C-alpha positions as CSV (number, residue, x, y, z in Angstrom):
1,X,-18.2,-86.6,27.1
2,X,-15.5,-85.7,24.6
3,X,-15.6,-87.4,21.2
4,X,-12.3,-88.5,19.9
5,X,-11.0,-86.5,17.0
6,X,-11.2,-88.2,13.6
7,X,-7.8,-88.8,12.0
8,X,-7.5,-87.5,8.4
9,X,-6.6,-91.0,7.4
10,X,-9.9,-92.2,8.7
11,X,-11.9,-89.9,6.3
12,X,-9.6,-91.0,3.4
13,X,-10.3,-94.6,4.2
14,X,-14.0,-93.9,4.3
15,X,-13.9,-92.3,0.9
16,X,-11.8,-95.1,-0.5
17,X,-14.3,-97.7,0.8
18,X,-17.3,-95.6,-0.5
19,X,-16.8,-94.9,-4.3
20,X,-20.0,-92.8,-4.4
21,X,-18.7,-90.4,-1.8
22,X,-15.3,-90.2,-3.6
23,X,-16.9,-89.4,-7.0
24,X,-19.2,-86.8,-5.4
25,X,-16.2,-85.1,-3.7
26,X,-14.3,-85.0,-7.0
27,X,-17.2,-83.7,-8.9
28,X,-17.8,-81.0,-6.3
29,X,-14.2,-79.8,-6.5
30,X,-14.3,-79.9,-10.3
31,X,-17.6,-77.9,-10.4
32,X,-16.1,-75.2,-8.2
33,X,-13.0,-75.0,-10.3
34,X,-15.0,-74.9,-13.5
35,X,-17.3,-72.2,-12.2
36,X,-14.3,-70.0,-11.1
37,X,-12.6,-70.5,-14.5
38,X,-15.8,-69.8,-16.5
39,X,-16.3,-66.6,-14.6
40,X,-12.8,-65.5,-15.3
41,X,-12.9,-66.6,-18.9
42,X,-16.1,-64.7,-19.6
43,X,-14.8,-61.5,-17.9
44,X,-11.6,-61.8,-19.8
45,X,-13.4,-62.4,-23.2
46,X,-15.7,-59.5,-22.6
47,X,-12.8,-57.2,-21.9
48,X,-10.9,-58.4,-24.9
49,X,-14.0,-58.0,-27.2
50,X,-14.5,-54.4,-25.9
51,X,-10.8,-53.6,-26.4
52,X,-10.8,-55.0,-29.9
53,X,-13.9,-53.1,-30.9
54,X,-12.4,-49.8,-29.5
55,X,-9.2,-50.5,-31.5
56,X,-11.2,-51.2,-34.7
57,X,-13.2,-48.0,-34.3
58,X,-10.0,-46.0,-33.8
59,X,-8.4,-47.6,-36.9
60,X,-11.4,-47.0,-39.1
61,X,-11.8,-43.4,-37.9
62,X,-8.1,-42.7,-38.5
63,X,-8.3,-44.3,-42.0
64,X,-11.4,-42.4,-42.8
65,X,-9.9,-39.1,-41.8
66,X,-6.8,-39.7,-44.0
67,X,-8.9,-40.7,-47.0
68,X,-11.2,-37.6,-46.7
69,X,-8.1,-35.5,-46.5
70,X,-6.6,-37.2,-49.5
71,X,-9.8,-36.4,-51.5
72,X,-9.7,-32.8,-50.4
73,X,-6.1,-32.2,-51.6
74,X,-5.0,-31.7,-55.2
75,X,-2.1,-29.8,-56.8
76,X,-2.3,-28.9,-60.5
77,X,1.5,-29.5,-60.7
78,X,1.0,-33.1,-59.6
79,X,-2.5,-34.0,-60.7
80,X,-1.6,-37.6,-61.8
81,X,-0.2,-38.4,-58.4
82,X,-3.1,-36.8,-56.7
83,X,-5.7,-38.8,-58.7
84,X,-3.7,-42.0,-58.1
85,X,-4.0,-41.3,-54.4
86,X,-7.7,-40.9,-54.8
87,X,-7.9,-44.3,-56.5
88,X,-5.9,-45.9,-53.7
89,X,-8.2,-44.3,-51.1
90,X,-11.5,-45.5,-52.7
91,X,-13.4,-48.5,-54.0
92,X,-16.7,-49.4,-55.6
93,X,-18.7,-46.7,-57.4
94,X,-16.5,-43.8,-56.2
95,X,-13.3,-45.4,-57.6
96,X,-15.1,-46.2,-60.8
97,X,-16.0,-42.5,-61.2
98,X,-12.5,-41.4,-60.6
99,X,-11.1,-43.8,-63.2
100,X,-13.8,-42.9,-65.8
101,X,-13.3,-39.1,-65.4
102,X,-9.7,-38.8,-64.5
103,X,-8.5,-37.6,-67.9
104,X,-11.0,-34.8,-68.2
105,X,-10.7,-33.8,-64.6
106,X,-6.9,-33.7,-64.9
107,X,-7.1,-31.3,-67.9
108,X,-9.5,-29.0,-66.0
109,X,-7.3,-28.8,-62.9
110,X,-4.2,-28.1,-65.0
111,X,-6.0,-25.4,-66.9
112,X,-7.3,-23.8,-63.7
113,X,-3.8,-24.0,-62.1
114,X,-5.2,-24.4,-58.5
115,X,-3.6,-25.9,-55.5
116,X,-6.0,-27.2,-52.9
117,X,-4.9,-28.4,-49.4
118,X,-7.0,-29.6,-46.5
119,X,-6.9,-29.9,-42.8
120,X,-9.2,-32.2,-40.8
121,X,-10.5,-30.0,-37.9
122,X,-12.7,-32.7,-36.3
123,X,-14.1,-36.1,-37.3
124,X,-16.4,-38.7,-35.9
125,X,-17.3,-42.3,-36.8
126,X,-21.1,-42.3,-37.2
127,X,-21.7,-45.9,-37.8
128,X,-19.6,-49.1,-37.8
129,X,-20.8,-52.6,-38.8
130,X,-17.9,-54.9,-38.4
131,X,-19.8,-58.0,-39.7
132,X,-21.0,-56.2,-42.8
133,X,-17.7,-54.4,-43.2
134,X,-19.2,-50.9,-43.6
135,X,-18.8,-47.6,-41.8
136,X,-19.6,-43.9,-42.1
137,X,-17.7,-40.8,-41.0
138,X,-18.4,-37.1,-40.8
139,X,-15.5,-34.7,-40.9
140,X,-15.1,-31.0,-40.5
141,X,-12.5,-29.9,-43.1
142,X,-10.8,-26.6,-43.7
143,X,-10.0,-26.1,-47.4
144,X,-7.2,-23.8,-48.6
145,X,-7.3,-23.0,-52.3
146,X,-4.6,-21.1,-54.1
147,X,-5.8,-19.9,-57.5
148,X,-3.7,-19.1,-60.5
149,X,-4.4,-15.4,-59.8
150,X,-5.7,-13.5,-56.9
151,X,-5.6,-14.2,-53.2
152,X,-5.8,-17.6,-51.5
153,X,-9.2,-18.6,-50.2
154,X,-10.0,-20.6,-47.1
155,X,-13.3,-22.1,-46.1
156,X,-14.7,-24.7,-43.8
157,X,-17.0,-27.5,-44.9
158,X,-18.4,-30.8,-43.5
159,X,-18.1,-34.0,-45.5
160,X,-19.7,-37.3,-45.0
161,X,-18.0,-40.5,-46.2
162,X,-19.1,-44.1,-46.6
163,X,-16.4,-46.7,-46.1
164,X,-16.2,-50.4,-47.0
165,X,-13.7,-52.9,-45.8
166,X,-11.6,-54.5,-48.6
167,X,-8.7,-56.9,-48.7
168,X,-6.4,-53.9,-48.6
169,X,-8.1,-52.1,-45.8
170,X,-11.0,-49.6,-45.4
171,X,-11.8,-47.5,-48.5
172,X,-14.2,-44.7,-49.3
173,X,-17.1,-45.8,-51.5
174,X,-18.9,-42.4,-51.4
175,X,-18.0,-38.8,-50.3
176,X,-20.4,-35.9,-50.3
177,X,-20.8,-32.4,-48.7
178,X,-23.1,-32.2,-45.8
179,X,-25.8,-29.6,-46.4
180,X,-25.6,-26.6,-43.9
181,X,-28.2,-27.1,-41.2
182,X,-28.7,-30.8,-41.9
183,X,-29.1,-32.8,-38.7
184,X,-28.9,-36.2,-40.3
185,X,-27.0,-36.0,-43.5
186,X,-27.0,-38.9,-45.9
187,X,-24.4,-39.3,-48.6
188,X,-25.4,-40.6,-51.9
189,X,-23.4,-43.7,-53.1
190,X,-22.8,-41.9,-56.4
191,X,-21.7,-38.6,-54.9
192,X,-18.7,-37.0,-56.6
193,X,-15.6,-35.7,-54.6
194,X,-16.5,-32.0,-54.9
195,X,-14.1,-30.6,-52.3
196,X,-11.1,-30.5,-54.7
197,X,-12.9,-29.2,-57.8
198,X,-11.0,-26.3,-59.3
199,X,-11.8,-23.0,-58.0
200,X,-13.1,-20.4,-60.4
């Protein structure tokens, strides 16, 4: 025996007569929609966070490379501009050292008449703490020194820098040479920028 088909209006009338069924149906649809939206939102937020972190790492690494290069470059003909660039690239104890010793260092460089340029061969961000606003970088640098007399000298070195986030961006707070053969170099906060010291 065939059962007569229920007309859609019959089910609608039943829901209208039974408020409990109506509310349950609405809640079921809302729960399904919310679950789908939550899954999409979580996935989208996770992707956004990952992309933001990668972008921050790239920015900090690029900034760190440039500042290490700034500190590895100095021309006796433009010492004041060079030291001003060092100040702009640093903060904290490193910047304080530059300001305190700039006059004496400027005189030494001008007397030595050296021109030091640098090229970043490779660099890597070792640590990054976004919440604390700190990072560390290691860079392989090629230094080219032109003395007042004699032939130009080229050498490669590894430098480790500590960076801190400031209101005007990431700045170096320490810069030191990595000892040869050191697997886990640690830069001292009071390290002086030795790469650009006048060549003898």
